MIKOLKOL-496103 format. One record per residue (C-alpha): y, z, x; chain. Coordinates in Angstrom, 1 decimal, padded with zeros to 4 digits, always signed. Layout:
! MIKOLKOL-496103
<c2->Y&c3->Z&c1->X&ch->A>
...
***
This chain:
! MIKOLKOL-496103
<c2->-035.8&c3->-004.8&c1->+005.6&ch->A>
<c2->-033.1&c3->-002.9&c1->+007.1&ch->A>
<c2->-031.0&c3->-005.7&c1->+007.8&ch->A>
<c2->-031.3&c3->-006.6&c1->+004.2&ch->A>
<c2->-030.2&c3->-003.3&c1->+003.3&ch->A>
<c2->-027.1&c3->-003.5&c1->+005.8&ch->A>
<c2->-026.2&c3->-006.9&c1->+004.4&ch->A>
<c2->-026.3&c3->-005.6&c1->+000.9&ch->A>
<c2->-024.4&c3->-002.4&c1->+001.8&ch->A>
<c2->-021.6&c3->-004.6&c1->+003.4&ch->A>
<c2->-021.4&c3->-006.8&c1->+000.5&ch->A>
<c2->-021.2&c3->-003.9&c1->-002.0&ch->A>
<c2->-018.3&c3->-002.2&c1->+000.4&ch->A>
<c2->-016.5&c3->-005.5&c1->+000.5&ch->A>
<c2->-016.7&c3->-006.3&c1->-003.2&ch->A>
<c2->-015.5&c3->-002.8&c1->-003.9&ch->A>
<c2->-012.6&c3->-003.0&c1->-001.2&ch->A>
<c2->-011.6&c3->-006.3&c1->-003.0&ch->A>
<c2->-011.7&c3->-004.8&c1->-006.5&ch->A>
<c2->-009.6&c3->-001.9&c1->-005.3&ch->A>
<c2->-007.1&c3->-004.2&c1->-003.6&ch->A>
<c2->-006.7&c3->-006.4&c1->-007.1&ch->A>
<c2->-006.6&c3->-003.4&c1->-009.2&ch->A>
<c2->-003.7&c3->-002.1&c1->-007.1&ch->A>
<c2->-001.9&c3->-005.5&c1->-006.9&ch->A>
<c2->-002.3&c3->-006.2&c1->-010.6&ch->A>
<c2->+000.6&c3->-004.4&c1->-011.8&ch->A>
<c2->+002.7&c3->-006.4&c1->-009.1&ch->A>
<c2->+001.2&c3->-009.6&c1->-010.3&ch->A>
<c2->+002.3&c3->-008.7&c1->-014.0&ch->A>
<c2->+005.4&c3->-007.9&c1->-013.3&ch->A>
<c2->+006.2&c3->-011.0&c1->-011.5&ch->A>
<c2->+004.4&c3->-013.1&c1->-014.3&ch->A>
<c2->+006.5&c3->-011.1&c1->-016.9&ch->A>
<c2->+009.7&c3->-012.0&c1->-015.2&ch->A>
<c2->+008.8&c3->-015.9&c1->-016.3&ch->A>
<c2->+008.6&c3->-014.8&c1->-019.9&ch->A>
<c2->+011.0&c3->-014.7&c1->-022.5&ch->A>
<c2->+011.9&c3->-011.2&c1->-024.1&ch->A>
<c2->+009.6&c3->-012.1&c1->-027.1&ch->A>
<c2->+006.7&c3->-013.4&c1->-025.0&ch->A>
<c2->+007.0&c3->-010.1&c1->-022.7&ch->A>
<c2->+006.4&c3->-007.8&c1->-025.7&ch->A>
<c2->+004.0&c3->-009.9&c1->-027.4&ch->A>
<c2->+000.4&c3->-008.6&c1->-028.4&ch->A>
<c2->-001.9&c3->-009.6&c1->-027.3&ch->A>
<c2->-000.2&c3->-010.4&c1->-024.3&ch->A>
<c2->-000.6&c3->-013.9&c1->-022.7&ch->A>
<c2->-001.5&c3->-014.1&c1->-019.1&ch->A>
<c2->-000.9&c3->-017.6&c1->-017.9&ch->A>
<c2->-000.7&c3->-020.0&c1->-020.9&ch->A>
<c2->+003.0&c3->-019.3&c1->-021.9&ch->A>
<c2->+006.5&c3->-020.8&c1->-021.8&ch->A>
<c2->+007.6&c3->-020.5&c1->-018.2&ch->A>
<c2->+011.2&c3->-019.8&c1->-018.1&ch->A>
<c2->+013.8&c3->-019.0&c1->-015.1&ch->A>
<c2->+016.3&c3->-017.7&c1->-018.1&ch->A>
<c2->+015.7&c3->-014.2&c1->-016.8&ch->A>
<c2->+016.6&c3->-014.8&c1->-013.0&ch->A>
<c2->+019.7&c3->-016.9&c1->-014.2&ch->A>
<c2->+020.9&c3->-013.8&c1->-016.3&ch->A>
<c2->+020.1&c3->-011.0&c1->-013.8&ch->A>
<c2->+022.2&c3->-013.1&c1->-011.4&ch->A>
<c2->+025.1&c3->-013.6&c1->-013.9&ch->A>
<c2->+025.1&c3->-010.1&c1->-014.8&ch->A>
<c2->+024.8&c3->-008.4&c1->-011.4&ch->A>
<c2->+025.5&c3->-009.2&c1->-008.0&ch->A>
<c2->+022.1&c3->-009.1&c1->-006.3&ch->A>
<c2->+023.5&c3->-009.6&c1->-002.6&ch->A>
<c2->+025.6&c3->-006.7&c1->-002.9&ch->A>
<c2->+022.7&c3->-004.5&c1->-004.0&ch->A>
<c2->+020.4&c3->-006.1&c1->-001.2&ch->A>
<c2->+023.2&c3->-005.5&c1->+001.4&ch->A>
<c2->+023.3&c3->-001.8&c1->+000.3&ch->A>
<c2->+019.5&c3->-001.2&c1->+000.3&ch->A>
<c2->+019.6&c3->-002.9&c1->+003.8&ch->A>
<c2->+022.2&c3->-000.6&c1->+005.3&ch->A>
<c2->+020.7&c3->+002.6&c1->+003.8&ch->A>
<c2->+017.3&c3->+001.6&c1->+004.5&ch->A>
<c2->+017.7&c3->+000.6&c1->+008.2&ch->A>
<c2->+020.1&c3->+003.3&c1->+008.8&ch->A>
<c2->+018.5&c3->+006.4&c1->+007.7&ch->A>
<c2->+015.6&c3->+005.0&c1->+009.6&ch->A>
<c2->+017.6&c3->+004.6&c1->+013.0&ch->A>
<c2->+019.1&c3->+007.9&c1->+012.7&ch->A>
<c2->+015.8&c3->+009.7&c1->+012.0&ch->A>
<c2->+014.3&c3->+008.0&c1->+015.0&ch->A>
<c2->+017.1&c3->+009.2&c1->+017.1&ch->A>
<c2->+016.4&c3->+012.6&c1->+016.0&ch->A>
<c2->+012.9&c3->+012.4&c1->+015.6&ch->A>
<c2->+011.8&c3->+011.2&c1->+018.9&ch->A>
<c2->+013.0&c3->+014.0&c1->+021.2&ch->A>
<c2->+011.8&c3->+016.4&c1->+018.6&ch->A>
<c2->+008.3&c3->+015.1&c1->+018.4&ch->A>
<c2->+008.5&c3->+014.9&c1->+022.4&ch->A>
<c2->+009.4&c3->+018.6&c1->+022.7&ch->A>
<c2->+006.6&c3->+019.6&c1->+020.3&ch->A>
<c2->+004.1&c3->+017.5&c1->+021.9&ch->A>
<c2->+004.6&c3->+018.1&c1->+025.5&ch->A>
<c2->+006.6&c3->+021.4&c1->+025.7&ch->A>
<c2->+004.9&c3->+023.3&c1->+022.6&ch->A>
<c2->+005.7&c3->+026.9&c1->+022.1&ch->A>
<c2->+004.2&c3->+029.9&c1->+020.2&ch->A>
<c2->+005.2&c3->+028.7&c1->+016.7&ch->A>
<c2->+005.3&c3->+025.0&c1->+017.2&ch->A>
<c2->+002.2&c3->+024.4&c1->+014.7&ch->A>
<c2->+004.4&c3->+026.6&c1->+012.1&ch->A>
<c2->+007.5&c3->+024.5&c1->+012.4&ch->A>
<c2->+005.4&c3->+021.6&c1->+011.9&ch->A>
<c2->+003.9&c3->+023.1&c1->+008.9&ch->A>
<c2->+007.1&c3->+024.2&c1->+007.6&ch->A>
<c2->+008.7&c3->+020.9&c1->+007.9&ch->A>
<c2->+005.8&c3->+019.2&c1->+005.9&ch->A>
<c2->+005.9&c3->+021.9&c1->+003.2&ch->A>
<c2->+009.7&c3->+020.8&c1->+002.7&ch->A>
<c2->+008.3&c3->+017.6&c1->+001.0&ch->A>
<c2->+006.3&c3->+019.7&c1->-001.3&ch->A>
<c2->+009.5&c3->+020.9&c1->-002.9&ch->A>
<c2->+010.6&c3->+019.1&c1->-006.2&ch->A>
<c2->+013.7&c3->+016.9&c1->-005.2&ch->A>
<c2->+015.3&c3->+017.9&c1->-008.5&ch->A>
<c2->+015.4&c3->+021.7&c1->-007.0&ch->A>
<c2->+018.1&c3->+020.9&c1->-004.6&ch->A>
<c2->+019.9&c3->+017.9&c1->-006.6&ch->A>
<c2->+022.9&c3->+020.2&c1->-007.8&ch->A>
<c2->+023.7&c3->+021.6&c1->-004.3&ch->A>
<c2->+023.1&c3->+018.5&c1->-002.6&ch->A>
<c2->+025.2&c3->+016.4&c1->-005.0&ch->A>
<c2->+028.3&c3->+018.9&c1->-004.9&ch->A>
<c2->+028.1&c3->+018.9&c1->-001.3&ch->A>
<c2->+028.5&c3->+015.0&c1->-001.4&ch->A>
<c2->+031.2&c3->+015.3&c1->-003.7&ch->A>
<c2->+033.3&c3->+017.7&c1->-002.0&ch->A>
<c2->+032.8&c3->+016.0&c1->+001.5&ch->A>
<c2->+033.5&c3->+012.5&c1->+000.2&ch->A>
<c2->+030.3&c3->+010.9&c1->+000.5&ch->A>
<c2->+029.3&c3->+010.8&c1->-003.0&ch->A>
<c2->+028.5&c3->+007.1&c1->-004.1&ch->A>
<c2->+028.9&c3->+006.1&c1->-000.4&ch->A>
<c2->+026.4&c3->+004.5&c1->+002.0&ch->A>
<c2->+026.9&c3->+007.0&c1->+004.6&ch->A>
<c2->+025.9&c3->+009.7&c1->+002.3&ch->A>
<c2->+022.6&c3->+008.1&c1->+001.4&ch->A>
<c2->+021.8&c3->+007.3&c1->+005.1&ch->A>
<c2->+022.4&c3->+011.4&c1->+005.6&ch->A>
<c2->+020.3&c3->+012.4&c1->+002.5&ch->A>
<c2->+017.3&c3->+010.2&c1->+003.2&ch->A>
<c2->+017.4&c3->+010.7&c1->+006.9&ch->A>
<c2->+016.7&c3->+014.6&c1->+006.2&ch->A>
<c2->+014.4&c3->+013.7&c1->+003.3&ch->A>
<c2->+012.2&c3->+011.5&c1->+005.4&ch->A>
<c2->+012.7&c3->+013.3&c1->+008.8&ch->A>
<c2->+009.6&c3->+015.3&c1->+008.2&ch->A>
<c2->+007.1&c3->+012.7&c1->+007.9&ch->A>
<c2->+008.7&c3->+010.9&c1->+010.9&ch->A>
<c2->+008.3&c3->+013.7&c1->+013.3&ch->A>
<c2->+004.9&c3->+014.4&c1->+012.2&ch->A>
<c2->+003.8&c3->+010.9&c1->+012.8&ch->A>
<c2->+005.6&c3->+010.6&c1->+016.1&ch->A>
<c2->+004.1&c3->+013.8&c1->+017.3&ch->A>
<c2->+000.6&c3->+012.4&c1->+016.4&ch->A>
<c2->+001.1&c3->+009.3&c1->+018.7&ch->A>
<c2->+003.0&c3->+011.2&c1->+021.5&ch->A>
<c2->-000.2&c3->+013.6&c1->+021.5&ch->A>
<c2->-002.3&c3->+010.8&c1->+022.3&ch->A>
<c2->-000.7&c3->+010.1&c1->+025.6&ch->A>
<c2->-001.7&c3->+011.8&c1->+028.5&ch->A>
<c2->+000.8&c3->+014.3&c1->+029.8&ch->A>
<c2->+000.0&c3->+013.5&c1->+033.5&ch->A>
<c2->+001.8&c3->+010.2&c1->+033.3&ch->A>
<c2->+005.0&c3->+012.2&c1->+032.2&ch->A>
<c2->+004.4&c3->+014.8&c1->+035.0&ch->A>
<c2->+004.0&c3->+011.9&c1->+037.7&ch->A>
<c2->+007.5&c3->+010.5&c1->+036.3&ch->A>
<c2->+009.2&c3->+013.7&c1->+036.9&ch->A>
<c2->+007.6&c3->+014.0&c1->+040.4&ch->A>
<c2->+009.2&c3->+010.4&c1->+041.1&ch->A>
<c2->+012.5&c3->+012.0&c1->+040.1&ch->A>
<c2->+012.9&c3->+010.7&c1->+036.4&ch->A>
<c2->+015.4&c3->+012.7&c1->+034.5&ch->A>
<c2->+014.5&c3->+013.9&c1->+031.1&ch->A>
<c2->+016.4&c3->+010.7&c1->+029.1&ch->A>
<c2->+014.8&c3->+008.2&c1->+031.5&ch->A>
<c2->+011.1&c3->+009.9&c1->+030.7&ch->A>
<c2->+011.6&c3->+009.6&c1->+027.2&ch->A>
<c2->+013.3&c3->+005.9&c1->+027.2&ch->A>
<c2->+011.4&c3->+004.5&c1->+030.0&ch->A>
<c2->+008.3&c3->+006.3&c1->+030.1&ch->A>
<c2->+007.2&c3->+007.7&c1->+026.7&ch->A>
<c2->+008.9&c3->+005.2&c1->+024.2&ch->A>
<c2->+007.4&c3->+001.9&c1->+025.9&ch->A>
<c2->+003.8&c3->+003.8&c1->+025.9&ch->A>
<c2->+004.2&c3->+004.7&c1->+022.1&ch->A>
<c2->+005.7&c3->+001.3&c1->+020.9&ch->A>
<c2->+003.0&c3->+000.7&c1->+018.3&ch->A>
<c2->+003.3&c3->+004.3&c1->+016.7&ch->A>
<c2->+007.0&c3->+004.4&c1->+016.6&ch->A>
<c2->+007.0&c3->+000.4&c1->+015.0&ch->A>
<c2->+004.7&c3->+001.7&c1->+012.3&ch->A>
<c2->+007.0&c3->+004.8&c1->+011.9&ch->A>
<c2->+010.0&c3->+002.6&c1->+011.5&ch->A>
<c2->+008.3&c3->+000.4&c1->+009.2&ch->A>
<c2->+007.1&c3->+003.2&c1->+006.9&ch->A>
<c2->+010.2&c3->+004.8&c1->+006.8&ch->A>
<c2->+012.1&c3->+001.9&c1->+005.9&ch->A>
<c2->+009.4&c3->+001.2&c1->+003.0&ch->A>
<c2->+010.0&c3->+004.8&c1->+001.9&ch->A>
<c2->+013.8&c3->+004.6&c1->+002.1&ch->A>
<c2->+013.7&c3->+000.8&c1->+000.3&ch->A>
<c2->+011.6&c3->+002.3&c1->-002.6&ch->A>
<c2->+013.6&c3->+005.5&c1->-003.0&ch->A>
<c2->+014.9&c3->+005.7&c1->-006.5&ch->A>
<c2->+015.6&c3->+009.7&c1->-007.1&ch->A>
<c2->+018.5&c3->+010.2&c1->-004.8&ch->A>
<c2->+019.8&c3->+006.9&c1->-005.1&ch->A>
<c2->+020.2&c3->+006.8&c1->-008.9&ch->A>
<c2->+021.8&c3->+010.5&c1->-008.9&ch->A>
<c2->+024.2&c3->+010.1&c1->-005.9&ch->A>
<c2->+025.4&c3->+006.4&c1->-006.4&ch->A>
<c2->+027.4&c3->+004.8&c1->-009.2&ch->A>
<c2->+028.7&c3->+001.5&c1->-008.2&ch->A>
<c2->+029.9&c3->+001.1&c1->-004.6&ch->A>
<c2->+026.9&c3->+001.8&c1->-003.0&ch->A>
<c2->+024.3&c3->+001.4&c1->-005.2&ch->A>
<c2->+021.0&c3->-000.3&c1->-003.9&ch->A>
<c2->+018.2&c3->-002.4&c1->-005.6&ch->A>
<c2->+016.7&c3->+000.5&c1->-007.3&ch->A>
<c2->+019.9&c3->+000.9&c1->-009.1&ch->A>
<c2->+020.1&c3->-002.7&c1->-009.6&ch->A>
<c2->+016.5&c3->-002.4&c1->-011.5&ch->A>
<c2->+017.6&c3->+000.9&c1->-013.4&ch->A>
<c2->+020.6&c3->-001.1&c1->-015.0&ch->A>
<c2->+018.2&c3->-002.9&c1->-017.0&ch->A>
<c2->+017.3&c3->+000.1&c1->-019.0&ch->A>
<c2->+019.8&c3->+000.9&c1->-021.8&ch->A>
<c2->+020.1&c3->+002.9&c1->-025.0&ch->A>
<c2->+019.4&c3->-000.5&c1->-026.9&ch->A>
<c2->+015.8&c3->-000.3&c1->-025.1&ch->A>
<c2->+014.3&c3->-001.7&c1->-022.3&ch->A>
<c2->+014.6&c3->-005.6&c1->-021.8&ch->A>
<c2->+011.0&c3->-006.0&c1->-020.0&ch->A>
<c2->+011.6&c3->-009.7&c1->-019.0&ch->A>
<c2->+014.7&c3->-009.3&c1->-017.4&ch->A>
<c2->+013.6&c3->-005.9&c1->-016.1&ch->A>
<c2->+010.6&c3->-007.5&c1->-014.6&ch->A>
<c2->+013.0&c3->-010.2&c1->-013.1&ch->A>
<c2->+015.2&c3->-007.5&c1->-011.4&ch->A>
<c2->+012.0&c3->-005.5&c1->-010.1&ch->A>
<c2->+010.7&c3->-008.8&c1->-008.6&ch->A>
<c2->+014.0&c3->-009.6&c1->-006.8&ch->A>
<c2->+013.7&c3->-005.9&c1->-005.6&ch->A>
<c2->+010.6&c3->-005.8&c1->-004.2&ch->A>
<c2->+010.2&c3->-009.3&c1->-003.0&ch->A>
<c2->+012.1&c3->-008.5&c1->+000.3&ch->A>
<c2->+009.9&c3->-005.5&c1->+001.2&ch->A>
<c2->+006.7&c3->-007.4&c1->+000.1&ch->A>
<c2->+007.5&c3->-009.9&c1->+002.6&ch->A>
<c2->+008.5&c3->-007.6&c1->+005.3&ch->A>
<c2->+005.1&c3->-005.5&c1->+005.0&ch->A>
<c2->+003.1&c3->-009.0&c1->+004.9&ch->A>
<c2->+004.4&c3->-010.3&c1->+008.0&ch->A>
<c2->+004.1&c3->-006.7&c1->+009.8&ch->A>
<c2->+001.0&c3->-005.7&c1->+008.3&ch->A>
<c2->-000.9&c3->-006.1&c1->+011.8&ch->A>
<c2->+001.8&c3->-004.1&c1->+013.6&ch->A>
<c2->+001.6&c3->-001.6&c1->+010.9&ch->A>
<c2->-002.0&c3->-001.3&c1->+011.0&ch->A>
<c2->-002.3&c3->-001.0&c1->+014.8&ch->A>
<c2->+000.3&c3->+001.7&c1->+014.8&ch->A>
<c2->-001.6&c3->+003.8&c1->+012.3&ch->A>
<c2->-004.7&c3->+003.6&c1->+014.2&ch->A>
<c2->-003.1&c3->+004.1&c1->+017.7&ch->A>
<c2->-004.9&c3->+006.5&c1->+019.6&ch->A>
<c2->-007.7&c3->+006.4&c1->+017.2&ch->A>
<c2->-010.3&c3->+004.6&c1->+019.5&ch->A>
<c2->-010.8&c3->+006.0&c1->+023.1&ch->A>
***
């Protein structure tokens, strides 16, 4: 009897998980399907799910109107650049907080996290003026700096959590063997925390890739990433739903593929140290 109850509970949990997964995935599926419809079919009521005249016209129009590869390259540079710079700053910061904590370490961590609770629009004007006056407005370097600062609290917190799971005695043994501070971080700590660092890197790339507020407000044409590429299909005349869906599909496809192939590494990193 207990075994039957256990099987029933497992089946119910599995069905619930699949239901939640499909619910989350449905907007993406609907966007992809809409990208193959005409504008008339995209706004038809009731909407058609699979039975409509499939067309590639929207993708052809998007490619003719905008240079997708330029926006794609801007997104790659901004996402990877902000992630690498963030890691260079966050690894030593998380190391010091994890292995050489002070009296105010927890307060500093909470203060860093609290900055994520502040509405971004509250600091838009000063950051915009700083970018303008320093010549960083509408540049990839400017966005790399801004997104590094925006996501740095999350990177530090994640790395701090992973580093806390590593026994400090290992680092002490490295010091006794004559390892310098840089050698301790590069050759002892970093290899042991590879799963955590990899998951942090992947998560930050996703956050930077999907960032729209700062990219839309600090770029115009030269450094516009794929988020600006999507926004260009909203005009005073209205929304072109089919073309907007095509642009969205082209923008999210690279990051979806990356997430699909790196999901095992991401899960491994997010559960790093959870099982003793």
